[in-house]
C-alpha positions as CSV (number, residue, x, y, z in Angstrom):
1,X,-69.9,7.0,112.4
2,X,-67.1,8.6,114.7
3,X,-67.0,7.5,118.2
4,X,-65.2,10.3,120.4
5,X,-63.2,9.4,123.5
6,X,-63.0,5.7,122.4
7,X,-61.3,3.6,124.9
8,X,-61.1,0.3,126.5
9,X,-64.2,0.8,128.5
10,X,-66.4,1.9,125.7
11,X,-64.9,-0.8,123.5
12,X,-66.0,-3.3,126.3
13,X,-69.6,-2.1,126.2
14,X,-69.7,-2.2,122.3
15,X,-68.1,-5.5,122.0
16,X,-70.7,-7.0,124.5
17,X,-73.6,-5.5,122.7
18,X,-72.8,-6.3,119.1
19,X,-73.2,-9.1,116.6
20,X,-71.3,-7.7,113.7
21,X,-68.1,-5.7,113.7
22,X,-68.2,-3.6,110.5
23,X,-64.9,-2.0,109.5
24,X,-64.6,-0.1,106.3
25,X,-61.3,1.7,105.7
26,X,-59.9,2.7,102.5
27,X,-57.4,-0.1,101.6
28,X,-54.6,0.1,102.3
29,X,-54.9,2.6,105.1
30,X,-55.9,0.3,108.0
31,X,-53.0,0.4,110.5
32,X,-53.8,-2.9,112.0
33,X,-57.5,-3.5,113.2
34,X,-57.0,-4.4,116.7
35,X,-60.5,-3.6,117.5
36,X,-61.6,-6.3,115.0
37,X,-59.4,-8.7,116.8
38,X,-60.7,-8.1,120.1
39,X,-64.3,-8.3,118.7
40,X,-63.4,-11.8,117.1
41,X,-62.0,-12.9,120.6
42,X,-65.5,-12.3,121.9
43,X,-67.3,-14.1,119.3
44,X,-68.2,-11.2,117.1
45,X,-68.3,-11.8,113.2
46,X,-66.1,-9.2,111.2
47,X,-67.6,-7.6,108.2
48,X,-64.6,-5.8,106.9
49,X,-62.7,-4.4,103.8
50,X,-59.8,-6.9,103.2
51,X,-57.1,-4.8,105.0
52,X,-55.0,-4.8,108.0
53,X,-55.3,-8.0,110.1
54,X,-58.5,-9.0,108.4
55,X,-56.7,-9.7,105.1
56,X,-54.7,-12.4,106.9
57,X,-57.6,-14.1,108.7
58,X,-59.9,-16.8,107.6
59,X,-62.6,-14.2,106.5
60,X,-64.9,-17.1,105.1
61,X,-65.3,-19.1,108.2
62,X,-65.2,-16.3,110.7
63,X,-67.1,-13.4,108.9
64,X,-67.4,-11.7,105.6
65,X,-65.0,-9.7,103.3
66,X,-66.2,-6.6,101.6
67,X,-64.7,-6.7,98.1
68,X,-61.7,-8.9,96.9
69,X,-58.9,-6.7,98.2
70,X,-58.5,-4.7,94.9
71,X,-57.5,-1.0,95.0
72,X,-58.6,1.5,92.4
73,X,-57.1,4.7,91.3
74,X,-60.4,6.5,91.9
75,X,-61.2,6.5,95.6
76,X,-64.7,7.6,95.2
77,X,-65.3,4.9,92.5
78,X,-63.7,2.4,95.1
79,X,-66.1,3.6,97.7
80,X,-69.0,3.1,95.4
81,X,-67.9,-0.5,94.5
82,X,-67.3,-1.5,98.2
83,X,-70.7,0.1,99.3
84,X,-72.5,-2.1,96.8
85,X,-70.7,-5.0,97.9
86,X,-71.4,-4.3,101.5
87,X,-75.2,-3.9,100.9
88,X,-75.3,-7.1,98.7
89,X,-73.6,-9.0,101.6
90,X,-75.8,-7.8,104.2
91,X,-78.9,-8.7,102.1
92,X,-77.8,-12.1,100.8
93,X,-75.6,-13.4,103.6
94,X,-75.5,-11.6,106.8
95,X,-79.2,-11.2,107.5
96,X,-80.4,-14.5,106.2
97,X,-77.7,-16.1,108.5
98,X,-78.7,-14.4,111.4
99,X,-82.5,-14.9,111.0
100,X,-82.2,-18.7,110.0
101,X,-83.0,-20.3,113.2
102,X,-84.1,-23.8,114.6
103,X,-87.1,-24.9,116.6
104,X,-85.3,-23.3,119.7
105,X,-84.9,-20.0,118.0
106,X,-81.1,-20.5,117.7
107,X,-79.3,-19.3,114.7
108,X,-77.1,-22.5,114.2
109,X,-75.1,-21.2,111.4
110,X,-74.4,-17.9,113.1
111,X,-73.2,-19.6,116.2
112,X,-70.9,-21.9,114.2
113,X,-69.1,-18.8,112.8
114,X,-68.9,-17.2,116.3
115,X,-67.1,-20.3,117.4
116,X,-64.8,-20.2,114.6
117,X,-64.1,-16.5,115.2
118,X,-62.9,-17.5,118.5
119,X,-61.2,-20.7,117.8
120,X,-59.4,-19.8,114.5
121,X,-58.7,-16.0,115.2
122,X,-57.7,-16.0,118.9
123,X,-54.6,-18.2,118.7
124,X,-53.4,-16.2,115.7
125,X,-54.0,-12.7,116.4
126,X,-53.0,-11.7,119.9
127,X,-50.4,-9.7,121.9
128,X,-48.4,-12.8,122.8
129,X,-47.9,-13.9,119.0
130,X,-47.3,-10.4,118.1
131,X,-44.5,-9.9,120.8
132,X,-43.0,-13.2,119.7
133,X,-42.8,-12.2,115.9
134,X,-41.4,-8.9,116.9
135,X,-38.8,-10.5,119.1
136,X,-37.8,-13.3,116.6
137,X,-37.9,-11.1,113.4
138,X,-36.6,-7.7,114.7
139,X,-35.3,-7.5,118.2
140,X,-33.3,-10.6,118.5
141,X,-31.7,-10.0,115.0
142,X,-31.1,-6.4,115.9
143,X,-29.3,-7.5,119.1
144,X,-27.2,-9.9,117.4
145,X,-26.3,-7.5,114.8
146,X,-25.3,-5.1,117.6
147,X,-23.0,-7.9,119.1
148,X,-21.3,-8.3,115.8
149,X,-20.7,-4.6,115.0
150,X,-19.4,-3.9,118.6
151,X,-16.9,-6.7,118.8
152,X,-13.2,-5.8,118.8
153,X,-13.7,-2.1,120.0
154,X,-16.3,-1.5,117.2
155,X,-14.0,-2.4,114.4
156,X,-16.6,-4.1,112.3
157,X,-18.9,-0.9,112.7
158,X,-16.1,1.4,111.7
159,X,-15.3,-0.7,108.7
160,X,-19.1,-0.7,107.8
161,X,-19.2,3.2,108.1
162,X,-16.1,3.4,106.1
163,X,-17.5,1.2,103.2
164,X,-20.8,3.3,103.5
165,X,-19.1,6.6,103.1
166,X,-17.0,5.3,100.1
167,X,-19.9,3.9,98.6
168,X,-21.9,7.3,98.9
169,X,-19.0,9.3,97.7
170,X,-18.6,7.2,94.5
171,X,-22.0,6.4,93.8
172,X,-22.3,8.3,90.7
173,X,-19.1,6.8,89.3
174,X,-20.7,3.3,89.0
175,X,-21.1,2.5,85.2
176,X,-23.1,-0.4,83.7
177,X,-21.7,-1.8,80.7
178,X,-22.7,-5.1,78.5
179,X,-21.0,-8.1,79.8
180,X,-18.6,-9.6,77.3
181,X,-18.0,-13.0,79.0
182,X,-19.6,-16.1,78.0
183,X,-22.5,-17.6,80.2
184,X,-21.6,-20.6,82.2
185,X,-23.2,-23.8,81.3
186,X,-26.0,-25.3,83.1
187,X,-25.7,-28.5,84.9
188,X,-28.4,-31.0,83.7
189,X,-26.7,-34.1,85.3
190,X,-29.0,-36.0,87.6
191,X,-25.8,-37.5,89.2
192,X,-24.3,-35.9,92.4
193,X,-21.7,-34.0,90.4
194,X,-21.0,-30.4,90.5
195,X,-20.6,-28.4,87.2
196,X,-17.5,-26.7,87.5
197,X,-16.2,-24.0,85.0
198,X,-13.0,-24.4,83.1
199,X,-10.2,-23.1,85.0
200,X,-8.1,-20.6,83.1
201,X,-4.2,-20.6,83.6
202,X,-3.1,-17.7,85.6
203,X,-1.0,-15.1,83.8
């Protein structure tokens, strides 16, 4: 189903009125899956193909996984396999869990999964963690690299550019030949001694 003009206001109504968040992209075309993250934060159970964020989540305690993350060469065959897996999950797992209720008509197993969805997914899949990861793994490293390359009137950057140009110009001159040197011995001693190759006298 395609929902036109999907925005945060429509998402709010959908999240408030749903019990299961079904997501069936063709693996690996799911960009991220932020709608499923938002649903989990609101106690919804995800029922999704193992792609995007759902492949990293605890999809056993907080929902269900469609398939095992496999990718087939024939997309139509993959659709068939995942469709059968989806119907089987709904019939044997999702529906029975939802309608198994106690004397107060409360689906205790379902509620436990809802609590797990909030407890396990919210701390892991949120904007704060995303920004922190981007900062630590990309932005800070890029900033440090900029400082290194711009030092001394950009001399490191100029040297790097010269090296890259030289490498590009002589790339096809590179030759791979069999090595004639003898392999270095492997140190098998348990003592705290370093294996050192025999030094050859300089000529």
